[in-house]
Backbone of each chain as ProteinMPNN parsed JSONL, in Angstrom:
{"seq_chain_A": "MVTITQETLSFEHLHELVQNVQRDSAGAVVTFHGTVRNSSQGHAIEYLEYEAYRPMAENELQKIINEADERFSAQCAAMHRVGRIQVGETSVLIAVSSAHRAQAFDACRFVMDSIKHTVPIWKKEVAVDGVWWVEDPLSKSS", "coords_chain_A": {"N_chain_A": [[56.001, -76.712, 16.097], [57.748, -73.942, 15.02], [59.65, -71.956, 12.813], [61.632, -69.211, 11.894], [63.929, -68.414, 9.54], [67.194, -67.637, 8.174], [68.397, -69.461, 6.687], [69.02, -71.509, 3.762], [66.313, -73.362, 2.634], [66.016, -76.797, 2.729], [65.849, -80.314, 1.794], [66.588, -81.519, 4.114], [65.567, -79.822, 6.075], [62.86, -80.164, 5.547], [62.583, -82.832, 6.189], [63.099, -82.695, 8.904], [60.84, -81.263, 9.74], [58.799, -83.055, 9.053], [59.421, -85.217, 10.678], [58.9, -83.985, 13.071], [56.111, -83.751, 13.124], [55.184, -86.287, 12.76], [53.22, -89.029, 13.838], [52.301, -92.096, 15.436], [49.616, -92.445, 15.364], [48.834, -91.175, 13.105], [47.513, -91.169, 9.809], [48.14, -89.879, 7.569], [50.44, -87.733, 5.991], [50.995, -84.509, 4.996], [52.838, -82.343, 2.957], [54.071, -79.09, 2.151], [55.659, -76.947, -0.137], [56.473, -73.641, -0.567], [57.535, -71.887, -3.32], [59.815, -69.714, -5.068], [58.65, -68.004, -7.783], [59.328, -67.395, -11.275], [58.081, -65.258, -12.415], [55.912, -62.411, -12.066], [52.882, -61.009, -12.288], [53.364, -60.4, -14.996], [55.948, -59.459, -14.91], [59.408, -60.206, -15.152], [61.001, -61.981, -12.731], [63.861, -61.535, -10.706], [64.853, -62.094, -8.116], [63.559, -62.572, -4.739], [63.206, -60.549, -1.846], [62.885, -61.139, 1.425], [61.496, -59.987, 4.473], [61.189, -60.083, 7.991], [59.344, -59.315, 10.973], [60.684, -60.496, 13.426], [60.297, -61.706, 16.187], [57.555, -61.299, 16.555], [56.546, -62.482, 14.259], [57.157, -65.146, 14.719], [55.52, -65.59, 16.949], [52.953, -65.168, 15.793], [52.905, -67.098, 13.814], [53.048, -69.372, 15.39], [50.576, -69.195, 16.667], [48.868, -69.713, 14.529], [49.579, -72.339, 13.898], [48.801, -73.601, 16.27], [46.041, -73.15, 16.187], [45.348, -74.516, 13.862], [46.086, -77.131, 14.548], [44.181, -77.675, 16.471], [41.676, -77.186, 15.196], [41.655, -78.998, 13.065], [42.306, -81.427, 14.094], [45.038, -82.099, 13.928], [48.653, -82.299, 13.503], [50.816, -79.752, 13.125], [53.538, -78.062, 11.503], [55.857, -75.468, 10.686], [58.135, -73.652, 8.599], [59.661, -70.594, 7.77], [61.536, -68.885, 5.425], [63.74, -66.047, 5.408], [65.258, -63.074, 4.002], [67.355, -62.879, 1.052], [65.944, -64.622, -1.611], [66.262, -66.85, -4.187], [64.923, -67.378, -7.499], [63.098, -70.354, -7.822], [63.971, -71.355, -5.424], [63.042, -72.348, -2.049], [60.65, -70.702, -0.067], [58.895, -71.137, 1.997], [58.003, -73.801, 4.175], [55.795, -76.384, 5.026], [54.566, -78.872, 7.179], [52.223, -81.399, 7.861], [50.477, -83.667, 9.875], [47.85, -86.053, 10.214], [45.056, -88.042, 11.338], [43.553, -88.791, 9.146], [43.502, -88.209, 5.573], [41.991, -86.035, 4.579], [41.695, -84.084, 6.611], [44.352, -83.447, 6.921], [45.136, -82.328, 4.435], [43.368, -80.127, 4.453], [44.192, -78.746, 6.747], [46.781, -78.031, 6.052], [46.365, -76.279, 3.924], [44.954, -74.297, 5.31], [46.928, -73.363, 7.093], [48.827, -72.288, 5.313], [47.276, -70.319, 3.95], [46.628, -68.675, 6.113], [49.106, -67.747, 6.949], [49.679, -65.879, 4.998], [47.96, -63.882, 5.694], [48.297, -62.936, 8.364], [50.906, -63.154, 9.459], [53.706, -61.227, 10.275], [55.481, -60.708, 7.796], [57.243, -59.574, 5.009], [57.604, -59.07, 1.474], [59.859, -58.144, -1.059], [59.787, -57.653, -4.438], [62.207, -58.197, -6.801], [62.615, -57.326, -9.899], [63.464, -57.592, -13.416], [62.765, -55.18, -14.45], [62.283, -53.416, -12.39], [61.729, -52.645, -8.845], [59.805, -53.536, -6.059], [57.679, -53.477, -3.16], [55.607, -56.143, -2.321], [52.123, -55.931, -1.932], [52.311, -53.305, -1.173], [50.696, -50.575, 0.087], [50.478, -48.143, -1.222], [51.451, -48.457, -3.715], [51.299, -48.396, -7.276], [50.867, -50.769, -8.543], [49.46, -52.425, -6.85]], "CA_chain_A": [[57.32, -76.202, 15.781], [57.794, -72.873, 14.022], [60.996, -71.412, 12.647], [61.926, -68.189, 10.892], [65.37, -68.629, 9.383], [67.893, -67.111, 6.992], [69.036, -70.588, 5.99], [68.413, -72.104, 2.576], [65.462, -74.482, 3.057], [66.423, -77.976, 1.975], [65.116, -81.517, 2.172], [66.878, -81.801, 5.534], [64.574, -79.073, 6.858], [61.566, -80.824, 5.349], [62.655, -84.069, 6.957], [62.968, -82.301, 10.31], [59.432, -80.91, 9.972], [57.974, -84.281, 8.984], [59.675, -85.96, 11.919], [58.267, -83.259, 14.165], [54.646, -83.946, 13.145], [54.861, -87.715, 12.608], [52.667, -89.74, 14.996], [51.816, -93.432, 15.075], [48.165, -92.351, 15.146], [48.579, -90.459, 11.849], [47.409, -91.96, 8.586], [48.474, -89.022, 6.425], [51.357, -86.596, 6.163], [50.976, -83.616, 3.835], [53.855, -81.294, 3.03], [53.917, -78.015, 1.172], [56.782, -76.044, -0.37], [56.238, -72.433, -1.347], [58.788, -71.605, -4.03], [59.853, -68.413, -5.745], [58.309, -68.108, -9.203], [60.16, -66.511, -12.106], [57.323, -64.137, -12.976], [54.858, -61.871, -11.225], [52.065, -60.031, -13.013], [53.992, -60.02, -16.255], [57.335, -59.019, -14.73], [60.388, -61.277, -14.962], [61.555, -61.812, -11.384], [65.246, -61.978, -10.495], [64.837, -62.742, -6.79], [62.718, -61.904, -3.753], [63.874, -60.19, -0.59], [61.882, -61.263, 2.495], [61.829, -59.386, 5.756], [60.225, -60.442, 9.04], [59.428, -58.792, 12.344], [60.898, -61.891, 13.786], [59.619, -62.269, 17.37], [56.107, -61.3, 16.348], [56.257, -63.463, 13.214], [57.155, -66.46, 15.369], [54.278, -65.66, 17.748], [51.767, -65.287, 14.942], [52.971, -68.411, 13.165], [52.692, -70.375, 16.406], [49.115, -69.135, 16.868], [48.243, -70.392, 13.381], [49.827, -73.778, 14.078], [47.95, -74.066, 17.371], [44.646, -73.154, 15.747], [45.182, -75.603, 12.889], [46.152, -78.406, 15.283], [42.916, -77.876, 17.169], [40.525, -77.226, 14.275], [41.686, -80.117, 12.119], [42.86, -82.608, 14.779], [46.265, -82.34, 13.159], [49.908, -81.782, 14.047], [51.364, -78.922, 12.049], [54.813, -77.388, 11.753], [56.16, -74.619, 9.534], [59.361, -72.838, 8.57], [59.649, -69.54, 6.75], [62.858, -68.308, 5.214], [63.792, -64.612, 5.131], [66.472, -62.68, 3.285], [67.252, -62.968, -0.406], [65.592, -65.972, -2.045], [66.35, -66.873, -5.646], [63.889, -68.117, -8.247], [63.211, -71.804, -7.689], [64.249, -71.749, -4.036], [61.873, -72.477, -1.175], [60.479, -69.636, 0.92], [58.121, -71.63, 3.147], [57.778, -75.25, 4.257], [54.772, -76.769, 6.005], [54.284, -80.311, 7.281], [51.009, -81.66, 8.646], [50.006, -85.051, 9.954], [46.539, -86.221, 10.821], [44.605, -89.439, 11.243], [43.025, -89.029, 7.8], [44.109, -87.271, 4.625], [41.209, -84.816, 4.336], [42.068, -83.053, 7.602], [45.747, -83.042, 6.699], [45.13, -81.371, 3.315], [42.673, -78.901, 4.87], [45.02, -78.024, 7.725], [47.928, -77.474, 5.339], [45.867, -75.095, 3.204], [44.628, -73.285, 6.313], [48.181, -72.777, 7.599], [49.43, -71.441, 4.27], [46.429, -69.14, 3.733], [46.699, -67.803, 7.291], [50.42, -67.093, 6.948], [49.612, -64.712, 4.113], [47.097, -62.835, 6.25], [48.599, -62.372, 9.697], [52.294, -63.218, 9.933], [54.391, -60.022, 9.792], [56.58, -60.953, 6.857], [57.033, -58.775, 3.792], [58.553, -59.412, 0.42], [60.167, -57.174, -2.101], [60.083, -58.32, -5.704], [63.258, -57.57, -7.588], [62.375, -57.77, -11.272], [64.424, -56.983, -14.351], [62.325, -53.825, -14.795], [61.918, -52.598, -11.235], [61.762, -53.222, -7.499], [58.659, -53.04, -5.292], [57.159, -54.31, -2.074], [54.308, -56.75, -2.586], [51.085, -55.406, -1.021], [52.547, -51.911, -0.796], [49.372, -49.957, -0.027], [50.473, -46.951, -2.071], [52.062, -48.726, -5.009], [50.314, -48.401, -8.359], [50.627, -52.129, -9.021], [48.636, -53.215, -5.934]], "C_chain_A": [[57.217, -75.107, 14.708], [59.214, -72.304, 13.981], [60.981, -70.322, 11.587], [63.447, -68.215, 10.742], [65.915, -67.949, 8.135], [68.424, -68.249, 6.128], [68.285, -70.966, 4.724], [67.587, -73.304, 3.019], [65.701, -75.668, 2.125], [65.56, -79.164, 2.392], [65.44, -81.938, 3.609], [65.874, -81.063, 6.438], [63.199, -79.731, 6.742], [61.496, -82.095, 6.19], [62.46, -83.78, 8.449], [61.508, -81.972, 10.646], [58.56, -82.159, 9.998], [58.183, -85.103, 10.254], [58.971, -85.32, 13.098], [56.769, -83.545, 14.253], [54.249, -85.43, 13.088], [54.334, -88.303, 13.926], [52.245, -91.128, 14.542], [50.313, -93.411, 14.79], [47.832, -91.687, 13.81], [48.505, -91.433, 10.683], [47.779, -91.16, 7.357], [49.498, -87.977, 6.859], [51.315, -85.796, 4.865], [52.092, -82.598, 4.015], [53.637, -80.296, 1.904], [55.223, -77.232, 1.086], [56.245, -74.831, -1.101], [57.552, -72.062, -2.005], [58.684, -70.292, -4.797], [59.698, -68.621, -7.258], [59.113, -67.086, -10.011], [59.394, -65.345, -12.727], [56.274, -63.685, -11.979], [54.15, -60.778, -12.0], [52.784, -59.492, -14.248], [55.425, -59.542, -16.147], [58.239, -60.229, -14.528], [61.125, -61.031, -13.648], [62.993, -62.319, -11.333], [65.38, -62.692, -9.158], [63.864, -61.985, -5.897], [63.542, -61.637, -2.501], [62.789, -60.202, 0.493], [62.415, -60.627, 3.766], [60.774, -59.805, 6.77], [60.427, -59.562, 10.261], [59.471, -60.055, 13.191], [60.162, -62.384, 15.036], [58.106, -62.333, 17.184], [55.716, -62.324, 15.287], [56.222, -64.872, 13.814], [55.907, -66.639, 16.226], [53.073, -65.936, 16.874], [51.738, -66.639, 14.234], [52.589, -69.51, 14.152], [51.191, -70.378, 16.663], [48.387, -69.888, 15.763], [48.383, -71.905, 13.529], [48.907, -74.334, 15.162], [46.495, -74.162, 16.938], [44.394, -74.305, 14.771], [45.193, -76.964, 13.587], [44.786, -78.723, 15.89], [41.756, -78.072, 16.189], [40.473, -78.484, 13.445], [42.194, -81.408, 12.764], [44.143, -83.053, 14.079], [47.476, -81.939, 14.003], [50.58, -81.029, 12.908], [52.704, -78.328, 12.48], [55.15, -76.579, 10.501], [57.487, -73.897, 9.719], [59.203, -71.791, 7.483], [61.049, -68.981, 6.645], [62.722, -66.811, 4.99], [65.136, -64.288, 4.484], [66.258, -62.841, 1.793], [66.987, -64.417, -0.823], [65.491, -65.971, -3.567], [65.176, -67.646, -6.251], [64.158, -69.619, -8.108], [63.496, -72.271, -6.274], [62.965, -71.706, -3.207], [61.827, -71.336, -0.169], [59.753, -70.136, 2.163], [57.942, -73.137, 3.028], [56.741, -75.512, 5.336], [54.687, -78.291, 6.008], [53.107, -80.5, 8.226], [50.785, -83.16, 8.707], [48.636, -85.062, 10.606], [46.122, -87.674, 10.636], [44.187, -89.766, 9.813], [43.456, -87.904, 6.864], [43.324, -85.972, 4.466], [41.594, -83.714, 5.319], [43.485, -82.553, 7.352], [45.839, -82.037, 5.547], [44.508, -80.038, 3.757], [43.534, -78.071, 5.822], [46.195, -77.356, 7.018], [47.514, -76.211, 4.583], [45.57, -73.955, 4.171], [45.898, -72.588, 6.807], [48.767, -71.826, 6.563], [48.611, -70.172, 4.038], [46.565, -68.155, 4.896], [48.031, -67.068, 7.348], [50.353, -65.809, 6.133], [48.799, -63.57, 4.699], [47.627, -62.181, 7.516], [50.07, -62.361, 10.087], [53.071, -62.019, 9.383], [55.691, -60.346, 9.053], [56.228, -60.183, 5.593], [58.003, -59.245, 2.731], [58.625, -58.325, -0.635], [60.476, -57.975, -3.358], [61.142, -57.519, -6.438], [63.144, -58.155, -8.986], [63.396, -57.112, -12.186], [64.058, -55.52, -14.628], [61.889, -53.008, -13.581], [61.948, -53.384, -9.934], [60.57, -52.667, -6.737], [58.315, -54.022, -4.191], [55.799, -54.857, -2.49], [53.331, -56.256, -1.514], [51.387, -54.0, -0.535], [51.252, -51.138, -0.992], [49.348, -48.765, -0.983], [51.138, -47.186, -3.432], [50.978, -48.824, -6.074], [49.932, -49.831, -8.776], [49.734, -52.924, -8.074], [47.287, -52.599, -5.676]], "O_chain_A": [[56.668, -75.33, 13.629], [59.881, -72.194, 15.01], [60.393, -70.486, 10.518], [64.168, -68.054, 11.727], [65.19, -67.717, 7.168], [68.845, -68.039, 4.991], [67.074, -70.773, 4.623], [68.104, -74.18, 3.712], [65.6, -75.553, 0.904], [64.664, -79.039, 3.226], [64.651, -82.637, 4.245], [65.397, -81.611, 7.432], [62.469, -79.838, 7.727], [60.479, -82.387, 6.818], [61.763, -84.508, 9.157], [61.006, -82.355, 11.703], [57.69, -82.303, 10.857], [57.227, -85.621, 10.832], [58.504, -86.006, 14.008], [56.215, -83.577, 15.352], [53.095, -85.773, 13.344], [54.924, -88.1, 14.987], [51.871, -91.315, 13.384], [49.803, -94.261, 14.06], [46.664, -91.642, 13.422], [49.292, -92.373, 10.571], [47.745, -91.672, 6.239], [49.419, -87.419, 7.953], [51.564, -86.327, 3.782], [52.27, -82.054, 5.105], [53.091, -80.624, 0.85], [55.821, -76.894, 2.108], [55.621, -74.973, -2.152], [58.573, -71.935, -1.329], [57.591, -69.831, -5.127], [60.49, -69.306, -7.905], [59.522, -66.047, -9.491], [59.962, -64.542, -13.467], [55.804, -64.468, -11.153], [54.741, -59.75, -12.328], [52.803, -58.287, -14.502], [56.061, -59.249, -17.159], [57.88, -61.167, -13.816], [61.786, -60.008, -13.474], [63.303, -63.393, -11.85], [65.958, -63.776, -9.083], [63.401, -60.898, -6.245], [64.446, -62.396, -2.151], [61.882, -59.37, 0.476], [63.599, -60.713, 4.091], [59.59, -59.875, 6.44], [61.539, -59.121, 10.546], [58.446, -60.595, 13.607], [59.461, -63.393, 14.96], [57.457, -63.292, 17.601], [54.671, -62.966, 15.401], [55.368, -65.685, 13.462], [55.304, -67.712, 16.232], [52.269, -66.822, 17.166], [50.679, -67.246, 14.076], [51.893, -70.461, 13.796], [50.595, -71.438, 16.855], [47.42, -70.607, 16.016], [47.43, -72.654, 13.315], [48.309, -75.398, 14.999], [45.797, -75.12, 17.272], [43.368, -74.981, 14.841], [44.399, -77.844, 13.253], [44.301, -79.853, 15.837], [40.959, -78.999, 16.331], [39.393, -78.993, 13.145], [42.482, -82.378, 12.062], [44.303, -84.213, 13.698], [47.344, -81.329, 15.064], [50.875, -81.6, 11.859], [52.959, -78.122, 13.667], [54.775, -76.957, 9.391], [57.899, -73.578, 10.834], [58.674, -72.07, 6.407], [61.673, -68.642, 7.65], [61.717, -66.348, 4.45], [66.032, -65.13, 4.429], [65.124, -62.93, 1.323], [67.719, -65.326, -0.432], [64.736, -65.197, -4.155], [64.533, -68.457, -5.585], [65.288, -70.083, -8.256], [63.291, -73.441, -5.95], [61.959, -71.117, -3.603], [62.819, -71.035, 0.495], [59.969, -69.62, 3.259], [57.756, -73.677, 1.938], [56.799, -74.936, 6.423], [54.732, -78.922, 4.951], [53.013, -79.84, 9.261], [50.895, -83.848, 7.692], [48.305, -84.209, 11.429], [46.742, -88.43, 9.888], [44.43, -90.868, 9.322], [43.739, -86.79, 7.305], [43.919, -84.918, 4.242], [41.796, -82.564, 4.931], [43.779, -81.373, 7.548], [46.528, -81.022, 5.655], [45.044, -78.967, 3.476], [43.595, -76.847, 5.711], [46.561, -76.23, 7.355], [48.223, -75.204, 4.6], [45.887, -72.797, 3.899], [45.932, -71.363, 6.924], [49.156, -70.704, 6.885], [49.169, -69.079, 3.94], [46.61, -66.943, 4.686], [48.086, -65.904, 7.746], [50.901, -64.78, 6.528], [48.923, -62.425, 4.264], [47.423, -60.985, 7.72], [50.445, -61.608, 10.985], [53.101, -61.806, 8.171], [56.797, -60.272, 9.589], [55.074, -60.145, 5.167], [59.082, -59.753, 3.035], [57.638, -57.704, -1.029], [61.324, -58.867, -3.343], [60.991, -56.318, -6.665], [63.514, -59.302, -9.236], [64.104, -56.19, -11.782], [64.917, -54.718, -14.992], [61.192, -52.004, -13.736], [62.159, -54.597, -9.913], [60.335, -51.459, -6.758], [58.609, -55.214, -4.268], [54.941, -54.109, -2.959], [53.678, -56.176, -0.336], [50.774, -53.542, 0.43], [50.753, -51.047, -2.114], [48.287, -48.419, -1.501], [51.36, -46.249, -4.198], [49.869, -49.283, -5.801], [48.839, -50.074, -9.286], [49.28, -54.006, -8.445], [46.487, -53.156, -4.924]]}, "seq_chain_B": "MPNTPSIEVLLFGTLKDVAHANHVVVVLPTDMSTLSLEALRGLITQQHPALARYLPHVRIAVNCEYSSGDEQVKPGDEVALIPPVAGG", "coords_chain_B": {"N_chain_B": [[68.943, -32.073, 33.151], [65.807, -33.534, 32.653], [65.062, -36.707, 31.056], [63.439, -36.621, 27.935], [60.234, -37.954, 27.529], [59.722, -40.675, 25.34], [58.808, -42.757, 22.54], [59.923, -45.553, 20.833], [59.379, -46.472, 17.562], [59.025, -49.251, 15.59], [59.877, -49.999, 12.2], [58.939, -51.554, 9.112], [59.353, -53.255, 5.934], [57.938, -51.495, 3.254], [57.716, -49.143, 4.716], [60.104, -48.829, 6.041], [61.802, -48.269, 3.95], [60.713, -45.84, 3.107], [61.182, -44.178, 5.301], [63.891, -44.385, 5.494], [65.058, -45.747, 7.602], [65.112, -48.111, 10.329], [63.577, -47.63, 12.473], [61.608, -45.082, 14.09], [61.688, -42.277, 16.316], [59.289, -41.235, 18.56], [58.39, -38.383, 20.138], [56.994, -37.662, 23.241], [54.515, -35.389, 24.527], [55.429, -33.507, 27.398], [53.699, -33.695, 29.548], [52.544, -36.114, 29.363], [52.263, -39.494, 30.017], [51.281, -41.873, 29.149], [49.696, -42.903, 26.086], [46.962, -42.968, 23.748], [46.447, -45.155, 20.898], [45.492, -43.751, 18.796], [46.297, -41.169, 19.409], [49.015, -41.629, 19.251], [49.297, -42.156, 16.516], [48.692, -39.616, 15.606], [50.88, -38.138, 16.591], [52.947, -39.36, 15.182], [52.312, -38.582, 12.589], [52.692, -35.805, 12.808], [55.421, -35.621, 13.575], [56.855, -37.243, 11.866], [56.352, -36.783, 8.969], [56.691, -38.038, 6.49], [55.748, -40.578, 6.779], [53.078, -40.312, 7.021], [51.059, -40.654, 5.02], [50.924, -43.352, 4.798], [49.847, -44.267, 7.121], [46.982, -44.723, 7.375], [46.835, -47.254, 6.314], [48.213, -49.067, 7.831], [48.652, -51.462, 10.474], [48.972, -51.409, 14.035], [51.326, -52.844, 16.179], [51.7, -53.839, 19.51], [54.048, -54.63, 21.807], [54.598, -57.017, 20.397], [52.09, -57.987, 19.659], [49.163, -57.787, 17.665], [47.367, -54.782, 17.874], [44.224, -54.111, 19.441], [43.124, -51.744, 19.24], [42.244, -50.145, 21.327], [44.222, -49.919, 23.185], [46.589, -48.425, 25.486], [49.699, -46.858, 25.039], [53.073, -46.693, 26.253], [56.246, -45.195, 27.163], [58.886, -47.484, 26.646], [57.333, -49.621, 25.874], [57.208, -52.024, 23.204], [56.694, -50.957, 20.126], [55.301, -51.26, 16.915], [54.894, -50.491, 13.468], [52.795, -52.055, 11.196], [52.747, -52.725, 8.002], [50.628, -53.882, 5.241], [50.838, -57.398, 5.135], [52.904, -59.922, 3.522], [53.688, -62.64, 3.418], [54.841, -66.016, 2.654]], "CA_chain_B": [[67.709, -32.024, 32.356], [65.171, -34.862, 32.635], [64.88, -37.285, 29.721], [62.134, -36.406, 27.311], [59.605, -39.251, 27.277], [59.587, -40.961, 23.912], [58.519, -44.145, 22.174], [60.584, -45.976, 19.601], [58.399, -47.19, 16.73], [59.743, -50.065, 14.6], [59.356, -49.902, 10.826], [59.254, -52.704, 8.256], [58.911, -53.25, 4.542], [57.929, -50.229, 2.526], [57.866, -48.014, 5.641], [61.532, -48.707, 6.308], [62.377, -47.582, 2.788], [60.224, -44.46, 3.083], [61.825, -43.408, 6.38], [65.331, -44.643, 5.459], [65.455, -46.127, 8.962], [64.306, -49.237, 10.795], [62.663, -47.161, 13.515], [61.576, -43.637, 14.327], [61.423, -41.942, 17.716], [58.157, -40.321, 18.726], [58.548, -37.667, 21.405], [55.694, -37.411, 23.882], [54.389, -34.154, 25.301], [55.996, -33.796, 28.725], [52.658, -33.99, 30.536], [51.859, -37.335, 28.949], [53.075, -40.692, 30.28], [50.752, -42.917, 28.264], [48.833, -42.297, 25.075], [46.159, -43.88, 22.945], [47.043, -45.398, 19.582], [45.078, -42.642, 17.935], [47.213, -40.058, 19.717], [50.325, -41.996, 18.71], [49.243, -41.916, 15.064], [48.752, -38.168, 15.421], [52.254, -37.678, 16.811], [53.775, -39.835, 14.056], [51.996, -37.706, 11.452], [53.343, -34.508, 13.031], [56.879, -35.662, 13.732], [57.45, -38.009, 10.754], [55.315, -36.603, 7.94], [56.863, -38.946, 5.345], [54.99, -41.806, 7.043], [51.673, -39.983, 7.277], [50.075, -41.174, 4.065], [50.823, -44.81, 4.958], [49.236, -44.648, 8.398], [45.649, -45.344, 7.274], [46.941, -48.618, 5.786], [49.038, -49.922, 8.677], [48.204, -51.855, 11.797], [49.989, -51.167, 15.054], [51.559, -53.946, 17.115], [52.248, -53.416, 20.793], [54.697, -55.782, 22.458], [54.529, -58.188, 19.504], [50.715, -58.434, 19.421], [48.338, -56.801, 16.969], [46.535, -54.036, 18.812], [42.794, -54.142, 19.156], [42.761, -50.357, 18.953], [41.956, -49.328, 22.508], [45.325, -49.945, 24.153], [47.426, -47.254, 25.743], [51.119, -47.203, 24.972], [53.913, -45.867, 27.124], [57.667, -45.413, 26.89], [59.323, -48.819, 27.047], [56.602, -50.616, 25.076], [57.737, -52.257, 21.86], [55.626, -50.556, 19.219], [55.704, -51.438, 15.515], [53.908, -50.257, 12.408], [52.734, -53.274, 10.391], [52.072, -52.542, 6.714], [50.016, -55.137, 4.794], [51.87, -58.45, 5.129], [52.998, -60.634, 2.238], [54.508, -63.843, 3.566], [54.511, -67.168, 1.832]], "C_chain_B": [[67.078, -33.405, 32.302], [65.061, -35.364, 31.204], [63.49, -36.975, 29.199], [61.488, -37.767, 27.077], [59.406, -39.469, 25.776], [59.287, -42.446, 23.722], [59.223, -44.422, 20.85], [59.589, -46.829, 18.814], [59.155, -47.916, 15.617], [59.055, -49.988, 13.241], [59.802, -51.12, 10.017], [58.798, -52.437, 6.828], [58.999, -51.872, 3.925], [58.159, -49.024, 3.448], [59.342, -47.75, 5.967], [62.218, -47.96, 5.16], [61.978, -46.109, 2.771], [60.967, -43.604, 4.117], [63.346, -43.495, 6.334], [65.862, -44.992, 6.846], [64.598, -47.308, 9.392], [63.464, -48.887, 12.017], [62.642, -45.636, 13.495], [61.274, -43.425, 15.807], [60.288, -40.921, 17.759], [58.275, -39.7, 20.118], [57.171, -37.335, 21.964], [55.676, -36.016, 24.494], [54.766, -34.442, 26.753], [54.932, -34.133, 29.762], [51.994, -35.344, 30.274], [52.752, -38.553, 29.228], [52.551, -41.91, 29.522], [49.923, -42.217, 27.199], [48.091, -43.371, 24.29], [46.852, -44.089, 21.602], [46.666, -44.291, 18.605], [45.994, -41.435, 18.15], [48.606, -40.355, 19.158], [50.363, -41.756, 17.202], [49.347, -40.422, 14.764], [50.17, -37.633, 15.578], [53.186, -38.136, 15.689], [53.566, -38.922, 12.849], [52.715, -36.36, 11.583], [54.86, -34.592, 12.921], [57.584, -36.381, 12.574], [56.503, -37.977, 9.559], [55.478, -37.538, 6.737], [56.029, -40.21, 5.524], [53.485, -41.577, 7.02], [50.713, -40.669, 6.315], [49.948, -42.692, 4.129], [49.972, -45.21, 6.166], [47.831, -45.23, 8.275], [45.709, -46.814, 6.858], [47.707, -49.551, 6.711], [48.327, -50.265, 9.983], [49.335, -51.551, 12.768], [50.098, -52.41, 15.936], [52.184, -53.371, 18.379], [52.767, -54.659, 21.505], [54.423, -57.086, 21.71], [53.129, -58.781, 19.356], [49.996, -57.346, 18.626], [47.463, -56.091, 17.987], [45.077, -54.195, 18.426], [42.295, -52.727, 18.921], [42.569, -49.513, 20.196], [43.06, -49.385, 23.569], [45.897, -48.544, 24.37], [48.867, -47.708, 25.594], [51.914, -46.221, 25.82], [55.374, -46.106, 26.759], [58.095, -46.776, 27.43], [58.556, -49.924, 26.337], [57.305, -50.803, 23.734], [56.584, -52.022, 20.876], [56.138, -50.7, 17.786], [54.564, -51.08, 14.591], [53.971, -51.449, 11.457], [52.001, -52.968, 9.087], [51.484, -53.884, 6.261], [51.084, -56.214, 4.573], [51.818, -59.228, 3.818], [53.909, -61.851, 2.352], [54.086, -64.926, 2.593], [55.408, -67.273, 0.618]], "O_chain_B": [[67.754, -34.366, 31.936], [64.977, -34.579, 30.26], [62.499, -37.056, 29.925], [62.115, -38.65, 26.491], [58.983, -38.57, 25.049], [59.487, -43.264, 24.619], [59.136, -43.651, 19.894], [59.028, -47.79, 19.342], [59.838, -47.291, 14.806], [57.829, -49.921, 13.144], [60.897, -51.645, 10.214], [57.995, -51.546, 6.551], [60.004, -51.174, 4.058], [58.721, -48.013, 3.029], [59.763, -46.607, 6.142], [63.098, -47.128, 5.38], [62.792, -45.238, 2.463], [61.331, -42.46, 3.846], [64.027, -42.763, 7.053], [66.964, -44.591, 7.222], [63.49, -47.493, 8.888], [62.729, -49.727, 12.536], [63.541, -44.992, 12.954], [60.681, -44.282, 16.464], [60.326, -39.891, 17.087], [58.262, -40.397, 21.133], [56.306, -36.804, 21.267], [56.713, -35.517, 24.932], [54.451, -35.511, 27.275], [55.233, -34.792, 30.757], [50.989, -35.675, 30.904], [53.873, -38.626, 28.725], [53.291, -42.865, 29.283], [49.498, -41.077, 27.383], [48.532, -44.516, 24.187], [47.726, -43.314, 21.212], [47.433, -43.946, 17.706], [46.409, -40.773, 17.198], [49.29, -39.463, 18.658], [51.339, -41.221, 16.675], [49.999, -40.011, 13.804], [50.612, -36.785, 14.803], [54.094, -37.408, 15.288], [54.522, -38.539, 12.174], [53.27, -35.841, 10.615], [55.502, -33.764, 12.274], [58.77, -36.155, 12.331], [55.926, -38.996, 9.18], [54.503, -37.805, 6.035], [55.645, -40.846, 4.543], [52.706, -42.53, 7.0], [49.683, -41.202, 6.728], [48.999, -43.264, 3.593], [49.448, -46.321, 6.237], [47.505, -46.16, 9.012], [44.733, -47.544, 7.033], [47.84, -50.734, 6.398], [47.531, -49.491, 10.516], [50.499, -51.448, 12.379], [49.09, -52.957, 16.381], [53.079, -52.527, 18.321], [52.025, -55.606, 21.768], [54.07, -58.106, 22.302], [52.985, -59.942, 18.974], [50.183, -56.153, 18.866], [46.883, -56.729, 18.866], [44.736, -54.386, 17.258], [41.172, -52.529, 18.456], [42.713, -48.292, 20.14], [42.861, -48.956, 24.706], [45.715, -47.631, 23.565], [49.213, -48.824, 25.982], [51.495, -45.09, 26.069], [55.701, -47.104, 26.117], [57.712, -47.168, 28.532], [59.057, -51.04, 26.206], [57.913, -49.876, 23.198], [55.631, -52.799, 20.815], [57.265, -50.311, 17.479], [53.4, -51.337, 14.898], [55.041, -51.815, 10.971], [50.771, -52.95, 9.06], [51.809, -54.92, 6.841], [52.096, -55.976, 3.914], [50.819, -59.195, 3.1], [54.781, -62.074, 1.512], [53.131, -64.784, 1.83], [55.258, -68.197, -0.182]]}, "name": "protein", "num_of_chains": 2, "seq": "MVTITQETLSFEHLHELVQNVQRDSAGAVVTFHGTVRNSSQGHAIEYLEYEAYRPMAENELQKIINEADERFSAQCAAMHRVGRIQVGETSVLIAVSSAHRAQAFDACRFVMDSIKHTVPIWKKEVAVDGVWWVEDPLSKSSMPNTPSIEVLLFGTLKDVAHANHVVVVLPTDMSTLSLEALRGLITQQHPALARYLPHVRIAVNCEYSSGDEQVKPGDEVALIPPVAGG"}
């Protein structure tokens, strides 16, 4: 299960993800929340603005989930929020179940690390002293 | 007058801000019905010079898949410029 949504991510969404990956054969469920931090490289952050190339982002996220399921004998699911996200709010949720905890932790890390590399989602940091796209190839800060 | 063949190229993130648009239209030479990604990059540089300096840093997606580099694109394909991603 993969979702890209404008909705505020809540414990109801987390519950939905956990239910999606829960299996009687699982001995571990790992969940991860990515949240918006109030600082970035010394700048005080007001909020982040996320943008996705939605159909492709869903494809790429599904590929990651499929690869993680296979590599770690796990069941993975993820949601990514887009739009304006305030400090303290959740930008990404991941749930993983597996027979044993080691694979579940490893799969969760793999999913999160992979999201940062291949899923076409971008974020703009809106700080008190400026606005910039993270990973902007021509920005002085990256 | 026949329609000029063209390809709509989707823009995201910093590229959208640079172009002040969520896509640009790339007009193909009339004798050309498909073109390589390298040729497409060349046409973007010519027709949308504001994007030129970003092109070495962006990947191209064709029909929602990262290109391997040797595809041909044609009018009607969904083409997007993918600057370095930053999800999570």
